[in-house]
VMD Tcl script that draws the C-alpha trace (Angstrom):
set ca {
  {-7.02 -88.66 -85.90}
  {-6.85 -92.42 -86.47}
  {-5.75 -93.77 -89.86}
  {-5.33 -97.46 -90.70}
  {-4.50 -99.48 -93.79}
  {-4.58 -103.27 -94.18}
  {-4.06 -105.51 -97.15}
  {-3.45 -109.04 -98.34}
  {-0.82 -109.24 -101.10}
  {-1.97 -112.74 -102.11}
  {-5.57 -111.76 -102.83}
  {-5.28 -108.01 -103.39}
  {-7.88 -107.36 -100.68}
  {-7.27 -103.94 -99.11}
  {-8.88 -101.48 -96.70}
  {-7.86 -97.94 -95.80}
  {-9.75 -95.71 -93.39}
  {-9.11 -92.45 -91.66}
  {-11.27 -90.78 -89.06}
  {-11.57 -88.87 -85.84}
  {-12.86 -89.88 -82.41}
  {-14.00 -87.65 -79.58}
  {-14.62 -88.97 -76.09}
  {-13.03 -91.95 -74.37}
  {-13.33 -95.76 -74.38}
  {-16.73 -95.85 -72.63}
  {-18.46 -92.93 -74.40}
  {-17.37 -91.71 -77.82}
  {-18.32 -90.55 -81.29}
  {-16.42 -91.43 -84.47}
  {-16.57 -90.26 -88.08}
  {-14.38 -90.80 -91.10}
  {-13.81 -91.95 -94.66}
  {-12.80 -95.32 -96.11}
  {-11.84 -97.11 -99.32}
  {-11.91 -100.90 -99.75}
  {-11.49 -103.50 -102.47}
  {-12.32 -107.22 -102.22}
  {-9.33 -108.30 -104.31}
  {-7.02 -107.68 -107.25}
  {-8.93 -106.00 -110.04}
  {-12.06 -105.76 -107.89}
  {-14.13 -102.60 -107.67}
  {-13.18 -100.00 -105.06}
  {-15.83 -99.00 -102.55}
  {-15.38 -95.45 -101.23}
  {-17.46 -94.04 -98.44}
  {-18.07 -92.33 -95.13}
  {-19.02 -93.62 -91.68}
  {-20.15 -92.32 -88.33}
  {-20.89 -93.91 -84.96}
  {-21.77 -93.10 -81.37}
  {-21.12 -95.48 -78.47}
  {-21.99 -95.30 -74.80}
  {-21.35 -98.03 -72.24}
  {-21.69 -100.94 -74.67}
  {-24.61 -99.46 -76.65}
  {-24.04 -98.04 -80.11}
  {-25.52 -96.59 -83.29}
  {-23.70 -96.37 -86.60}
  {-24.28 -95.40 -90.20}
  {-22.14 -96.07 -93.27}
  {-22.56 -95.00 -96.89}
  {-20.44 -96.57 -99.63}
  {-20.29 -96.07 -103.38}
  {-18.85 -98.28 -106.14}
  {-18.23 -96.34 -109.35}
  {-20.51 -97.54 -112.15}
  {-22.41 -99.95 -109.87}
  {-24.17 -97.91 -107.20}
  {-24.35 -97.01 -103.55}
  {-25.53 -98.58 -100.33}
  {-26.32 -97.14 -96.93}
  {-26.36 -99.22 -93.75}
  {-27.61 -98.21 -90.32}
  {-26.99 -100.50 -87.35}
  {-27.50 -100.61 -83.61}
  {-26.13 -102.62 -80.71}
  {-27.42 -102.88 -77.15}
  {-25.51 -104.47 -74.29}
  {-28.10 -106.55 -72.43}
  {-25.75 -108.11 -69.88}
  {-22.16 -107.31 -69.07}
  {-20.27 -108.76 -66.12}
  {-16.91 -110.40 -65.53}
  {-18.23 -113.79 -66.72}
  {-20.69 -113.08 -69.55}
  {-21.54 -110.54 -72.25}
  {-24.89 -110.64 -74.07}
  {-25.60 -108.19 -76.92}
  {-28.54 -107.54 -79.23}
  {-27.84 -106.21 -82.73}
  {-29.90 -104.97 -85.64}
  {-29.27 -103.43 -89.04}
  {-30.95 -102.12 -92.19}
  {-29.10 -101.77 -95.49}
  {-30.49 -100.02 -98.56}
  {-29.12 -100.11 -102.10}
  {-30.48 -99.17 -105.51}
  {-31.87 -102.69 -106.05}
  {-32.92 -103.97 -102.64}
  {-33.19 -103.60 -98.91}
  {-31.80 -106.03 -96.34}
  {-32.39 -106.06 -92.63}
  {-31.76 -108.34 -89.72}
  {-31.29 -108.77 -86.01}
  {-29.54 -111.08 -83.63}
  {-28.35 -111.98 -80.18}
  {-24.82 -113.00 -79.26}
  {-23.17 -114.16 -76.07}
  {-19.53 -114.57 -75.02}
  {-18.29 -116.05 -71.76}
  {-15.00 -115.63 -69.93}
  {-14.44 -119.39 -70.37}
  {-14.12 -118.98 -74.14}
  {-17.63 -120.15 -75.09}
  {-19.88 -118.17 -77.45}
  {-23.26 -118.44 -79.15}
  {-25.14 -116.37 -81.71}
  {-28.65 -116.38 -83.18}
  {-29.78 -114.20 -86.06}
  {-32.33 -113.61 -88.78}
  {-31.88 -111.78 -92.12}
  {-34.52 -110.67 -94.61}
  {-34.41 -109.35 -98.19}
  {-38.07 -108.50 -98.96}
  {-37.62 -107.75 -102.68}
  {-36.44 -111.35 -103.24}
  {-38.68 -112.84 -100.50}
  {-35.62 -114.39 -98.83}
  {-35.48 -114.96 -95.07}
  {-32.78 -116.95 -93.32}
  {-32.16 -117.83 -89.70}
  {-28.67 -118.65 -88.38}
  {-27.27 -120.13 -85.20}
  {-23.63 -120.69 -84.30}
  {-21.59 -121.57 -81.29}
  {-18.08 -122.19 -80.02}
  {-17.17 -124.31 -77.02}
  {-13.74 -124.08 -75.45}
  {-12.73 -127.71 -74.88}
  {-9.23 -127.14 -73.53}
  {-6.94 -124.27 -72.64}
  {-3.46 -125.06 -71.32}
  {-2.45 -123.61 -67.93}
  {-0.09 -121.19 -69.73}
  {-2.89 -120.15 -72.13}
  {-0.68 -120.92 -75.16}
  {-2.65 -123.98 -76.37}
  {-6.36 -123.82 -77.08}
  {-8.85 -126.36 -78.52}
  {-12.34 -125.24 -79.57}
  {-15.33 -127.01 -81.11}
  {-17.50 -124.95 -83.46}
  {-20.92 -125.50 -84.97}
  {-23.30 -123.55 -87.18}
  {-26.66 -123.96 -88.85}
  {-28.71 -121.92 -91.31}
  {-32.37 -122.46 -92.18}
  {-33.96 -120.90 -95.27}
  {-37.40 -119.77 -94.13}
  {-38.49 -118.32 -97.49}
  {-37.13 -117.80 -100.98}
  {-35.81 -120.26 -103.57}
  {-34.21 -122.52 -100.93}
  {-37.23 -122.50 -98.59}
  {-37.16 -125.43 -96.18}
  {-33.50 -126.25 -96.78}
  {-30.88 -126.21 -94.03}
  {-27.10 -125.96 -94.00}
  {-24.98 -127.31 -91.14}
  {-21.31 -127.10 -90.32}
  {-18.90 -127.86 -87.54}
  {-15.28 -128.33 -86.72}
  {-12.41 -128.39 -84.31}
  {-9.89 -125.58 -84.04}
  {-6.52 -126.00 -82.34}
  {-4.28 -122.98 -81.77}
  {-0.87 -122.73 -80.18}
  {0.75 -119.35 -79.52}
  {4.55 -119.45 -79.54}
}
mol new
graphics top color blue
foreach p $ca { graphics top sphere $p radius 0.5 }
foreach p [lrange $ca 0 end-1] q [lrange $ca 1 end] { graphics top cylinder $p $q radius 0.2 }
display resetview
């Protein structure tokens, strides 16, 4: 049995989950219950989850309920397309259903042993005719010989393909410096 609880006293955000796992690191199945709140005074989401994983591939389902608001169910999948000592490439997909709408999406992500990463994705909410595409990346610019200092450049972009913001794009970027004492 694996039980965890995390929280942020400044915001009131909290998550508690408890579940069981059978199998080992490479092949396993998990199931459990959870409760989460986004912040002080926020609604509590209570639910159940289950997942199966085998050699980097996985399927999961989660059902959550917020009292007085409604429920949502999300099914997701991940496939490991490439895994070696230098690079990991994964494909992901999901479908989420609530009382008011459905949302689904898919993406590709890559991580390298040198600290670089990239991701591409698309999301769709058909009831609102909203489709967005996203791309993001991180480039490791410097890592000290000891590994304590790290400098990364990040970038992201989102394009609204349909919906009220059709044709509009959002861009972002930055530098991130971290030093581990």
